[in-house]
C-alpha positions, 0 to 999 in steps of 0.5 A, a space after each residue: 549501502 543499506 537496503 530499501 524494502 517494499 510491501 503492499 496489500 497486507 490488509 490487516 484486520 480482514 481475516 480470522 484471528 489465526 491469519 491475522 496473528 500469522 501476518 503480524 508475526 511475519 511482519 515482526 520477522 520482516 521488520 527485524 531484518 529491516 532494522 538490521 540492514 534497512 534504511 527505508 520501508 515503503 508501504 504501498 497501500 492497503 496495509 490495513 484493511 481500512 483506516 479512518 481517523 478523527 482529530 482525537 480518535 483512531 480505530 482500535 485493533 491495530 495496536 501491535 502493528 502500530 508498535 512495530 512501526 514505531 519501533 522501526 522509526 526508533 531504529 532510524 528506519 525511514 518509513 513511508 506509507 502510500 495510501 491505497 483504496 482501503 486507506 480512506 483517510 490517513 490524516 496526521 496520526 502516522 506523520 505526527 505521532 509515529 514519524 511516518 511520511 504519508 503520501 497519496 498517488 504516484 511518486 518518484 524516488 531515486 536509489 543507487 542511481 536508478 529511477 523508481 515510480 511507486 504507487 498503490 495502483 488504484 485509479 491508474 490507467 484506463 478502465 474501471 470507471 465504477 471504482 474511480 467514481 466510488 473513490 472520488 465520492 468516498 475520499 472527497 474532502 467534503 464527504 469526509 468532513 461530513 462523515 467525521 461529524 458522526 459518532 466515531 463508532 458509526 463512521 468507522 462501521 460505515 467505512 468497514 462496510 465500504 471497504 467490503 464494497 470496494 473489495 467485492 466490486 467487479 469490473 466488467 472486463 476482468 481480463 482487461 483489469 488483470 493487465 490494467 496496471 501492466 498496460 499503464 506501466 507500458 504506456 508510461 514507459 513511452 513518456 518517462 524513463 524509469 527503471 522500475 514501476 512498483 505497485 500492488 492493488 491487484 495482488 498479481 505478484 511478479 516482475 515483468 520486463 517492459 517493451 520500452 525499458 524498465 521493469 514492472 513489479 507487483 508486490 502481491 498480497 498477504 491474504 492468500 497464505 504467502 508473505 511477499 515483499 520487495 527489496 532493493 540492495 546493491 543495485 538489484 531489486 528482488 521479490 522475496 517471500 518470508 
């Protein structure tokens, strides 16, 4: 059986040129492995540090990444892009031009007889009301329509600024926020039977056994000098780093 891969929170476009080049080199290395033995790649949000597209315009600066994705699809790898809090509006470009399925929210998938719940993680669980209000305002379809009426340079510049605002927002209770997604997974396990809950968002890399059943997985981030990813192969899920 072919492997299924998972990545999250790479934030392409955030850092200095040297760091960005390293991330793209590591992505190319990972994608080469996926082309060799992978059947699917799930990108669980914030792969780009911001994204807002127009009917005839997309942001510049991501050409190499988009080419790498296109090459994956050409090698018959199923690629799914789940939106994160920095993916303000994925639109139709990834679906129509690259053949990549885009999703929002939390989704269920079954692999080798096991049940996976996958999500970026933003807005899940209790707390962080400030971010939830911010997200509703930014991603509201009427506000997006208004924003897309601006010149693309102005609109994209504004979204870059909002991306920074989203990053610097600090919840009042940092201890609660650190455990928020784990607490959400624990509560969800009471209501639903699943084997893995996989997310990103808070950048806290690791796997934890849940009290009820199943495992909580956080894919971490690529902005702190390491390059983590998840892979499910022959009934076993592992977290690895390049």
